C-alpha positions as CSV (number, residue, x, y, z in Angstrom):
1,M,0.0,0.0,0.0
2,A,1.3,3.4,-0.9
3,K,2.2,5.9,1.8
4,R,0.0,9.0,1.8
5,K,1.7,12.2,1.1
6,Q,1.6,14.9,3.8
7,Y,1.3,18.5,2.7
8,P,1.0,21.7,4.8
9,L,-1.9,23.7,3.5
10,R,-2.4,27.5,4.0
11,I,-6.1,28.3,3.6
12,D,-8.4,31.1,4.4
13,P,-10.1,30.5,7.7
14,A,-13.6,31.0,6.2
15,I,-12.9,28.5,3.5
16,W,-11.7,26.0,6.1
17,E,-14.8,26.5,8.3
18,A,-17.0,25.8,5.2
19,I,-15.0,22.6,4.5
20,E,-15.4,21.5,8.1
21,R,-19.2,22.1,7.9
22,W,-19.4,20.2,4.6
23,A,-17.3,17.4,6.0
24,A,-19.6,17.1,9.0
25,D,-22.7,16.9,6.7
26,D,-21.0,14.1,4.7
27,M,-19.8,12.3,7.8
28,R,-16.1,12.8,6.8
29,S,-13.1,14.3,8.4
30,A,-12.0,17.7,7.1
31,N,-8.9,16.1,5.6
32,G,-11.1,13.4,3.9
33,Q,-13.3,16.2,2.6
34,V,-10.4,18.1,1.1
35,E,-9.1,14.8,-0.6
36,W,-12.6,14.1,-1.9
37,I,-12.9,17.7,-3.3
38,L,-9.5,17.4,-5.0
39,R,-10.3,13.9,-6.4
40,D,-13.7,15.1,-7.8
41,A,-12.1,18.2,-9.4
42,L,-9.4,16.0,-11.0
43,K,-12.1,13.6,-12.3
44,R,-14.2,16.4,-13.8
45,A,-11.2,17.9,-15.5
46,G,-10.2,14.5,-16.9
47,R,-6.9,14.5,-15.1
48,L,-7.4,11.7,-12.6
49,P,-5.2,8.7,-13.4
50,S,-7.1,5.6,-14.2
51,R,-5.2,3.7,-11.5
52,P,-3.0,4.8,-8.7
53,K,0.7,4.6,-9.5
54,A,1.3,2.2,-6.6
55,Q,-1.2,-0.3,-8.0
56,E,0.5,-0.2,-11.5
57,E,3.9,-0.9,-9.9
58,G,2.6,-3.7,-7.8
59,S,0.8,-5.5,-10.6
60,E,4.0,-6.6,-12.5
């Protein structure tokens, strides 16, 4: 299993509060919500890889 990348994020407090409320509505952590938002944006833009790189490397 691939190790998750940690990244410090500077974000406007009002945006963070909105993410926390949205996360609570969806029964997710704020971190999980940010990841979901990013994944959804990548998918909509057609930039989400078909498979995670770790799976491609492990399938050989």
